[in-house]
Structure formats: C-alpha cells, structure tokens
N, C-alpha and C positions, 0 to 999 in steps of 0.2 A: 536424585540420580547420582550414582557413584561415578566420579570422573575417571576412575580406573577402567570403567566399563563403557564410557562414552565413545561413540564412533567419531573421533575427532583427532586430527593431527595438525596442530598449528604449525606455522612456518616462520622462520626467522627473517627470511628475505623473500620478496616477490619480484621477479625480474620482468616487470611490465612497464613499458614506457608510454608517456602521454595518455594516461588513463586517470579518471577521477579517483580521489582518495577513498571514496566509498568502495570501489572495486578492490583497491589494494588491501583495505582493512578486512573486507568480507572474505577475500581469498586467504589472507594471512591467518585469520581466525578460524578458517575451515568451515565457514558458514555455507559457502557455495563453491562450485568447481565448474570450470568451463568444459562443455562437451564438444561443441563446435561453434563456429562464428554465430553469435547472437542467440545461443542456446546454453542454458546453465542447469546444473544439477544442484538441488538444495539438500544439504546434509542435515543431520538432526538439529543442530543449533539454528541453522538458517530456516529450516522448515518450521521450527517452533515459533520463530519470529513471524514468519508468514501467516501461521495459524492465529497468532495473537492479533495481527492486523485484520485478518479475515473476521475474527470474532467481534472486534470493535465495529467494523463496517456492518456486519449482520445485525448487531444490536441497534445501531442507528437507523438502518433501513426498516427494521420491524417497528421501531419507535414511531415512524411516520406512516405506518400502516401498509407497507409494501409486503407482498407475499413472495416467498422464495420458490423458484423453479429451477430446472436444469434442462437446457436445450442442447441438441447434438453439435459436436464439432464438425462433423461431415455435413456439407451444405448441398442443398438441392439446386441444381442449375436452373430449373424452371422458375423457381421463386425469384432468383436473381435476374432472370430475363424479364420478369414482370416489372421490375423497377429500373431496368436498363443499366444495371451496374456490373453485370458479369464481365464485361470487357473494359469498363470505364473506371472502376474503383482504383484509387491510388493509395498505397502501393498495390500492384496487381495481385490477384489471388494466387495461392498455391493450388494449381489445378492438376488432377491426375485421373486415370481411368481405372475403373474396377474390373473384375473378371468378365463382366458382361459388356465391356467396351463402353460403359456409360461414364460421362464426365462428372466428376465430383470436385468439390473444393473444400479446403480447410477454412473454417470460419474466422475471419478477422474481426467481425462484428455481427450482430444478430437482428438487424431491423427486419429483414425478410422473414426469418424464422418466427419472430414474435408476432409479426403482422399476420402470418398464416394461422398461428395459434389463436389469436384474438378474434379474427374475423369469423371463426367457426363457433364462437361462444358469445359474442356481444352483438345484440340485435336491437336493443331498446335503450332509451335514456335511463331506464331503471338499472341497467347493467353498468352504468358509469357513475363516478369515476372509478378507475382501476389502476393499480400499480404493481408491477411484477419485476423481480430482480433475480439475477443469478451470479454465481462466482465460478468462473470456468476458464479453461485455457483458451487463448486466442493465438492465431497464427498470422503474422504480418510478413509479407515477402519484401522485407527491407533490402535496399541495394547495399547499404553500408551500415550494418549494426555497429553502434559505437557506445562508448561510455559505460561499459559493463551492463548493469541492469537498467540503465537509463534508456536504452534503445535496443530492444531484442526482437527476435523473430518468433519466439514462442514465450508467452507470459500468461500469468493468471490475472484475470480482470473481473471486476464487479461491474455489471451493466444493469441499470434500472431503466425500465420503460413505463411511462404513464399514459393513460388514455382518458380523454375528457370530452364532454359534450359541447364545450365552447372555449374560446380563447381565454376568457377571463378566469375560468377554472384552471386551465393550463398554466396561466401566469401565476396564480396563487400557489399551485403546487411547485412550480419552478422555484419560487422564492423559498418555499418550505424545504426543498432539497438543498438549496444553497446554505441554509442555516444548519441543516443536518451535516453537510460537508464541513462546515466550520467546526462543529463539535468533534467530528472524526479527527480532523487535523490538529485540533487543540490537544486531544488525547494522545496524539503522536508527537507532541511538542513542536509543532510547526505552525507558522503564521503566514499563510499564503496571501497574495494580493489577487483579488478578483478582477479580471480584465476582459474587455470586449474582444471577441475572437472571430476568426474566419471559420466557417463551418466545413470547408473542404468538401470531400466526397460523401460525407455523412448527410449534409444538407440542412435546410432550415434557415429561416430568416434571421434568427437571433441565437447566438451562442456565447458562452463565457468560459474562460479558462481560469483555473486556480494555479497561480504561479508563485514559486518560492525563489526569491533572489539568490543566485549562486553563480560564481565565476564559470563553473563547468556547464551551466545551462546552455542548451542549444538555441533556445528562443530569445528573442530580443523584445522587450516590452517598453512601452512609454508610460510613465507614471507622473501624476501631477503632485508636486510637493505641498500644494495648498488645499486640494480637495481630494475626493476619493476616486477621481477618474483614473482609469488605466486601460490600456489597449495593447494588443499584440501589434507589432509593426506591419504584419500582413493585413491587418484590419484598418489601421489608421496611420498615416504617414506624414502628418503635419507636425510642426514644432510647438504649437501652442494648444493649450487645453481648450476643448470646445465648451467647457462649462464655466471656467473662470478666466480664461485667456492667459494663464500663467505659462511660463516656458516649461515644457515637458522634459523629464529626465529619461535617458535611455539606459536600461540596465539588462544584464543577462539573467535568465531565470530558467528554472525547471518546471515544466508543466506536470502537475500531479493529478489533475482532474479536468474534465471537459463536460459541460452540460449544454444541451441543445433544445430549442423549441422547434421541433420538426413540423408542428402544426398539421396540415393535411397533405404534406408532400407524399408520404407513403400511402396514406389512406386512399387517395384518389387513384394512385397507380395500382394498388392491390385490392381496390374495392372494399375497404373496411368502412362500411356504412352502418348507421343506426337510425332508428325511427324516433323522432323527437315527440314532444307532448302533443303536437298538432298533427302527427301522423306523417310528417315529411321525412324523407331519407336525407341524411346529412353525413358528411365525412367525419370520422372521429379525429379529434385533435390529439396529437402525440407529442411526448417529450422523451428525451434520451439523456442518460446521465452516467458517465463512466469514471472509474478509478482503476488504474493499473497498480496491482499490489506490489510486484517486485520493484517497480520504479519508485513507489512510495517508500518502500524499505530502504532503497539506496539513498533517497533524499533525506530520510531520517538520519542516516549515517553521515551524509554530507554536512548536515547542520548540527550534529551531536557527536563530536569527537575531539580529541586533543592529540598531542604528539605521541601519546602512548597507546592510543587505540580508540575503540568505540565507547560511547557513553549512552547506553540504551535508556530511553524513557521507560519508566517502570511498567506502563501498560503493554509495551510491546517486547520487553526483554524476555529471552528464552527462560530465564529463571529470575526470581526476585532476590535470592540470596546466594552468594558464593561463599561457602564455608570451606576454610582451608586449614588442614592440619599441617602446620609449617614443617615440622620434622617428622620423620618416620618412626620415632621412638614409640614403644608400646603404650606408655602412659599418655602421651599426646594424642595418639590415635584413639585410645579408649575414651578420653574425655570429649574429643571431637565427635565420636560416634554417638555418645550420650546426647550431645547437643543436637546432632543431626536427627536422631529419632524423636526428640522432643519437638523440634521445629516441624517435622513431618506430621506428628500427631496434631499439631495446631494448624495443619493445612497450608503450610508455606511451601512454595516451589523452591527447592534447594538443590544446587549442584555442590556436591561434597568432594573436594579434592583430597582423596585418600591415598594418592599415589606415593609409592615408596621409592621410585626410581628418579624422582625429580628433586632438584635442590630447592631450598627456600627462595632463592633469587629467581629461578625459572618459574616457580609457581606464581610469584607476585607479578612478574612481567606478563605472564600469560593471562592472569586475572584482569590486568588493565587492558590488555588487547581485546578480550571478548566482551568486556564492558558491562557485566551484570551490576545493577544499581547499588547493591549493598554487599560489602566484603566483610566477612566475620572470620577473625583469625584466632586460632588456638596454637600456642607455642609453649615451649619448655619454660621460658622466662615468665610468660604471663601466668602460667599455672602456679608457679612458685609464689606469685602474689595473689592467687585465686581470682584472676581477672580474665576477661575475654575482650579482644580488640574489635571495634566496629568502625568501619569507614565507608562513607558514601562515595561512589565513583566520581560524582561531580563536585566533591568538596575535598579540601585538604585536611579538615579537622578530623582528629581521631578520638574516639571515646573508648575508655577502658572501664568495663563494668563487670560486676559479679555475674555468674551464670543466671541467677534469678532475675536480676535487673536487666540483663541483656535481652532475655526473652520478652520481658514486658516492654522494653524499648522498641524491639522489632515489631511487636504487635501494633504499635502506634504509627508505623511508617507506611 
C-alpha cells in the first residue's frame, strides 16, 4: 500500500480528557473516529486490525470444530418473550417499530435466535454435540458508554454457542473453549487472568471472565498470589482465597471475554429437546462464549504502547513492514520502490511511505505512532554506504544491511 494513497490523516494532538490511552492513540493514528456517543467508525488502518483479530478468532474457532453462521441483527420479539427477556435484559434493548407497527429490537446477544435455529434441526442424540459461531455487530443500549472502544453501544462480537447431550460433555467443551481463548489472546500478546464471574442477564450456573489487569479497567477482580484462584468482586466478596486461605489482592481489569455454562436454562424455556438413546426427551445442554473485537483491539493497545505510540503485535498489525523513503529525492524513491516491489513479490504486507510533502522527522514520528512491527528505512546517507536500515518497533537496536541481506533477514521475522 502506498502511504500517499492511504485514507489516513494522523493528528498531532487529541483534545480528549479522562479517556484511556488506547482511545487517544487510535484517534491520533486515525485508526478510528467517533461518530456519536458509544459509536465509532473504523478507517482503513483500524479496519485492517479488526480483520486481523477476526481472522485469528475464526482460525481458533474452526480449530475446535465450530461452524460459522450469520444471524440477523433485527430481533424477533416473540422469541424474546419465550425466554422472558424482552423487558428484563440489562442494559435494555434498542426497541423500535417497523412500517407495519410491529416491535423489533437490535440484537445485543443471540441466545434466542440460535435457540430457534437449533430446535428446528436437532432432534436426536445423534445430532449432538454441535457448536456454531458468528462474528457480527451487536447493539447494547448502554446508559454511559465510556473508555472509547472499551464500552460502546455498537460493536463487533464473536459469539459461539455449543449444544450437548449432557453436562459432562458441556464441561469438556467449556474447557476446550477456554484453551482456545488462551491461544487467541497469546497471539494478541495478552495474558488474561481467568476469574469466576456473575452471569448477569445472560444466565447460567457457571461463568468465567478473561481479565487483563489495567488501571483503566472498569472491573474489579480478586486474585490469589499463591494459587490460580480469581473472581470478579460481583461474584466473590470475601478477603481470603477459598482454595488456600491466602489474602486476596484487589486489582482493576478489562474484561476481554466471557464464557457461560447455560446448561438447560434456555432449552427448557424454548423447548429445545432431543431424544436420548433410551427414547426419552431431554433438554439440550448449552454453552455460550463471547469475545468483543473492538474491546480486544483497545486492550491490545492499552498493553502494547510506549510514549511515542502503538506497538502492534505482528499478528494483528495492519501491515508487517513500514517501508520509508526518508527523502523525496529521485534516487531514494527509486531504490525504495525497488525494495517495495521485491517485498510485495515475496508476499509481505508493506506500507510504503512514498510521500514527498512530509519531512523525515514527520515520517519517523508518524511511523512510531501507528506502530507497525518493523520499520525499513531508505535514505540518501544509507544508499551511499549501500545499506538499508531495519528497526523493530519494540526494540531500540538498529540493523544496517545490504539490500540482499535485508530481504533475507525480513523473511525470517
């Protein structure tokens, strides 16, 4: 991608007070733009990051055997009345009327939709287990959207639902999803703490949240310094660990995922039954597993930045290499173009700063701000020595290599 053609206008200053650093940097880097309270536009750089996160999640969901579907954002009132959540869910639904005076809602979650889908197709123990996921916009009627992408009213979410013939199989899959989530977050350079959680209006006897310690986090969690116990304060309010009796530590954290053992809560209400091996009708056991993608994106920035800007982990970065022609001189641009075409030929994702109206200082500052993992520099002085400069965004070390050696080095990164 030529930076001269990129739809992006970075900013020197962002006049936003009392907001997390993730919002400040994503706005400055022109990854996102606020449309209205709790609603954001994703520009090309931000959308690329979002799609990279989506790709990681999709890979890991398919790896555990889940199949992808797409359910409607417009919700059927009758289904929500079956579960009793039309008026009770918190935050309340976005409700409106269509041209025929029928009430509809924008979907904040999809238990009712998936339940209706599955009850029409699952009849026997032979149809189970089953797991389905989607990546789709959700709408939450939040009273006070805060923290930029950390709490919004419209956002992209991956929700996975699983269906089982008994609780043991549900528990097995629940653990399998937790392991898959750990892989997802590791690929995003995050190390969340898994804590016991309150299930809220989603329901279920057991649920766990994946929490990333951060000062800007809205949640308070209790963690044991001596064992792996952790709990949201909504779930557990005592001072001592129930496992080893150590004094618990209270910290702020960002919730990046929530998983639920719904068991038969929705199955009984929506009559999602199957016939077991003995011919008896039994309710399907359900699980629900969610990840909010924009919130995950913001959390990555919260944990991966410095005073100069974002430091994207390589798997979620909009590009792998930021190639910069430092000066606008013809020879510099020509050599940089040669390198650009060679890297493209080798299937690298490259953002090539070919702009002639920006000073060297402006280009370098902007490169640090947008945070692409590897910066490759072509300049007049370097060309005189027949060298190219390579620097990783998360390191201070600079390598000066020949054209040929530089390409070989980049192939191993």
